[in-house]
C-alpha atoms as an extended CHARMM CRD file, in Angstrom:
* protein
*
        89  EXT
         1         1  MET       CA             -4.3750000000      -23.3850000000     -297.1790000000  PROA      1               0.0000000000
         2         2  LYS       CA             -5.8010000000      -23.3110000000     -293.9120000000  PROA      2               0.0000000000
         3         3  LYS       CA             -2.7730000000      -22.1270000000     -292.4230000000  PROA      3               0.0000000000
         4         4  LEU       CA             -2.2100000000      -19.2080000000     -294.8110000000  PROA      4               0.0000000000
         5         5  VAL       CA             -5.8650000000      -18.0020000000     -293.9730000000  PROA      5               0.0000000000
         6         6  PHE       CA             -5.3530000000      -18.2170000000     -290.6540000000  PROA      6               0.0000000000
         7         7  LEU       CA             -1.9270000000      -16.2470000000     -290.8440000000  PROA      7               0.0000000000
         8         8  VAL       CA             -3.4200000000      -13.6680000000     -292.7560000000  PROA      8               0.0000000000
         9         9  THR       CA             -6.3100000000      -13.1200000000     -290.6730000000  PROA      9               0.0000000000
        10        10  LEU       CA             -4.2060000000      -13.0320000000     -287.7360000000  PROA      10              0.0000000000
        11        11  PHE       CA             -1.6240000000      -10.4880000000     -289.0820000000  PROA      11              0.0000000000
        12        12  ALA       CA             -5.1690000000       -8.4040000000     -290.1670000000  PROA      12              0.0000000000
        13        13  MET       CA             -6.1190000000       -8.3150000000     -286.4580000000  PROA      13              0.0000000000
        14        14  LEU       CA             -2.6250000000       -7.4710000000     -285.0350000000  PROA      14              0.0000000000
        15        15  THR       CA             -2.3640000000       -4.4290000000     -287.5900000000  PROA      15              0.0000000000
        16        16  SER       CA             -5.5500000000       -3.0540000000     -286.9190000000  PROA      16              0.0000000000
        17        17  ALA       CA             -5.0840000000       -3.5470000000     -282.7730000000  PROA      17              0.0000000000
        18        18  CYS       CA             -1.8430000000       -1.4660000000     -283.0880000000  PROA      18              0.0000000000
        19        19  GLY       CA             -3.3320000000        1.2880000000     -285.0140000000  PROA      19              0.0000000000
        20        20  THR       CA             -2.6110000000        4.9670000000     -283.7470000000  PROA      20              0.0000000000
        21        21  PRO       CA             -4.8730000000        5.8770000000     -280.9820000000  PROA      21              0.0000000000
        22        22  GLU       CA             -7.5740000000        8.7090000000     -281.2820000000  PROA      22              0.0000000000
        23        23  PRO       CA             -5.9680000000       12.0820000000     -280.0200000000  PROA      23              0.0000000000
        24        24  VAL       CA             -7.9470000000       12.9790000000     -276.5700000000  PROA      24              0.0000000000
        25        25  ALA       CA             -9.1110000000       16.7000000000     -276.2390000000  PROA      25              0.0000000000
        26        26  THR       CA             -7.8110000000       18.5960000000     -272.7700000000  PROA      26              0.0000000000
        27        27  SER       CA             -8.4920000000       21.6850000000     -271.5510000000  PROA      27              0.0000000000
        28        28  SER       CA             -5.8820000000       24.4290000000     -272.2870000000  PROA      28              0.0000000000
        29        29  VAL       CA             -7.1390000000       27.1140000000     -269.3770000000  PROA      29              0.0000000000
        30        30  THR       CA             -4.9520000000       27.2060000000     -266.1400000000  PROA      30              0.0000000000
        31        31  ASP       CA             -6.6100000000       27.6250000000     -262.7180000000  PROA      31              0.0000000000
        32        32  SER       CA             -4.5770000000       31.0010000000     -262.0670000000  PROA      32              0.0000000000
        33        33  PRO       CA             -3.0140000000       33.4820000000     -264.6600000000  PROA      33              0.0000000000
        34        34  SER       CA              0.8750000000       33.4560000000     -265.3880000000  PROA      34              0.0000000000
        35        35  PRO       CA              2.5790000000       36.4930000000     -263.6520000000  PROA      35              0.0000000000
        36        36  LEU       CA              3.4990000000       39.3090000000     -265.7250000000  PROA      36              0.0000000000
        37        37  PRO       CA              7.0880000000       39.2790000000     -266.9240000000  PROA      37              0.0000000000
        38        38  THR       CA              9.0760000000       41.8550000000     -265.3600000000  PROA      38              0.0000000000
        39        39  GLU       CA             12.2540000000       44.1080000000     -266.3930000000  PROA      39              0.0000000000
        40        40  THR       CA             15.5590000000       42.9560000000     -265.5690000000  PROA      40              0.0000000000
        41        41  PRO       CA             17.6430000000       45.4490000000     -264.1600000000  PROA      41              0.0000000000
        42        42  VAL       CA             20.9470000000       46.5570000000     -266.2970000000  PROA      42              0.0000000000
        43        43  LEU       CA             23.8400000000       46.4300000000     -264.1580000000  PROA      43              0.0000000000
        44        44  PRO       CA             26.8150000000       48.7610000000     -265.3930000000  PROA      44              0.0000000000
        45        45  ALA       CA             29.6270000000       46.7710000000     -267.2270000000  PROA      45              0.0000000000
        46        46  THR       CA             32.8000000000       46.7490000000     -264.9580000000  PROA      46              0.0000000000
        47        47  LEU       CA             36.2350000000       45.0190000000     -265.7170000000  PROA      47              0.0000000000
        48        48  ILE       CA             37.6660000000       42.9200000000     -263.2380000000  PROA      48              0.0000000000
        49        49  GLN       CA             41.0820000000       42.5080000000     -263.9630000000  PROA      49              0.0000000000
        50        50  PRO       CA             42.2270000000       38.9020000000     -262.8970000000  PROA      50              0.0000000000
        51        51  THR       CA             45.5340000000       38.7610000000     -260.3840000000  PROA      51              0.0000000000
        52        52  LEU       CA             47.9680000000       36.4270000000     -261.2390000000  PROA      52              0.0000000000
        53        53  THR       CA             49.5930000000       34.6160000000     -258.4560000000  PROA      53              0.0000000000
        54        54  ALA       CA             52.2410000000       31.9680000000     -258.6850000000  PROA      54              0.0000000000
        55        55  THR       CA             50.7500000000       28.5600000000     -257.6070000000  PROA      55              0.0000000000
        56        56  PRO       CA             53.9290000000       25.9650000000     -256.5270000000  PROA      56              0.0000000000
        57        57  ILE       CA             53.5330000000       22.4460000000     -257.6580000000  PROA      57              0.0000000000
        58        58  LEU       CA             54.8040000000       20.2680000000     -254.7830000000  PROA      58              0.0000000000
        59        59  VAL       CA             56.0300000000       17.0790000000     -255.5690000000  PROA      59              0.0000000000
        60        60  GLU       CA             57.3600000000       14.5960000000     -252.7800000000  PROA      60              0.0000000000
        61        61  GLY       CA             58.9270000000       11.4270000000     -253.3430000000  PROA      61              0.0000000000
        62        62  VAL       CA             61.1800000000        8.9140000000     -251.5060000000  PROA      62              0.0000000000
        63        63  LEU       CA             64.7710000000        8.0470000000     -253.1280000000  PROA      63              0.0000000000
        64        64  THR       CA             64.7960000000        4.1000000000     -254.1670000000  PROA      64              0.0000000000
        65        65  ILE       CA             68.3510000000        3.9880000000     -255.1630000000  PROA      65              0.0000000000
        66        66  LYS       CA             71.3980000000        6.4820000000     -253.8560000000  PROA      66              0.0000000000
        67        67  VAL       CA             71.8130000000        9.4360000000     -255.9570000000  PROA      67              0.0000000000
        68        68  ASN       CA             74.7350000000       11.6870000000     -256.9380000000  PROA      68              0.0000000000
        69        69  VAL       CA             73.7120000000       15.6730000000     -255.9240000000  PROA      69              0.0000000000
        70        70  ARG       CA             75.8890000000       18.0010000000     -258.8060000000  PROA      70              0.0000000000
        71        71  SER       CA             76.2490000000       21.3180000000     -259.1020000000  PROA      71              0.0000000000
        72        72  GLY       CA             74.5020000000       21.4300000000     -262.2580000000  PROA      72              0.0000000000
        73        73  PRO       CA             72.9100000000       19.1610000000     -264.6710000000  PROA      73              0.0000000000
        74        74  GLY       CA             74.8460000000       16.5890000000     -266.2610000000  PROA      74              0.0000000000
        75        75  THR       CA             77.7910000000       14.4280000000     -265.4160000000  PROA      75              0.0000000000
        76        76  GLY       CA             80.5530000000       16.8580000000     -266.3520000000  PROA      76              0.0000000000
        77        77  TYR       CA             79.7630000000       18.9510000000     -263.2290000000  PROA      77              0.0000000000
        78        78  ASP       CA             81.1680000000       18.5160000000     -259.9060000000  PROA      78              0.0000000000
        79        79  SER       CA             79.8180000000       16.5060000000     -257.4660000000  PROA      79              0.0000000000
        80        80  LEU       CA             78.4380000000       17.9270000000     -254.3490000000  PROA      80              0.0000000000
        81        81  GLY       CA             77.3020000000       14.7580000000     -252.4090000000  PROA      81              0.0000000000
        82        82  GLN       CA             75.0650000000       11.7650000000     -252.4750000000  PROA      82              0.0000000000
        83        83  LEU       CA             71.2790000000       11.5560000000     -251.1240000000  PROA      83              0.0000000000
        84        84  GLU       CA             70.8040000000        7.7470000000     -249.5500000000  PROA      84              0.0000000000
        85        85  THR       CA             68.3080000000        5.6730000000     -250.4250000000  PROA      85              0.0000000000
        86        86  GLY       CA             64.9420000000        6.1890000000     -248.4760000000  PROA      86              0.0000000000
        87        87  VAL       CA             65.6340000000       10.2000000000     -248.2310000000  PROA      87              0.0000000000
        88        88  VAL       CA             62.2840000000       12.0160000000     -248.4900000000  PROA      88              0.0000000000
        89        89  VAL       CA             62.7580000000       14.6150000000     -251.3930000000  PROA      89              0.0000000000
């Protein structure tokens, strides 16, 4: 019974100590006045057309096997030659 009374008292003390603090009044007066807003100049709208420029994508690699070079896509086309292992393409 004593433990229950102690726990209830402790709980009451903790909840009253954790209450919301009283608000503190602060001054809203500033030292210097804010500058008045100025007009923003309106610029005439001019449309600028983008210039399309092709940008090549360069890919470089080193062959790890000997490859055939053909006159077209696929094995049905004539072989023009071979590129050896280690060639930079």
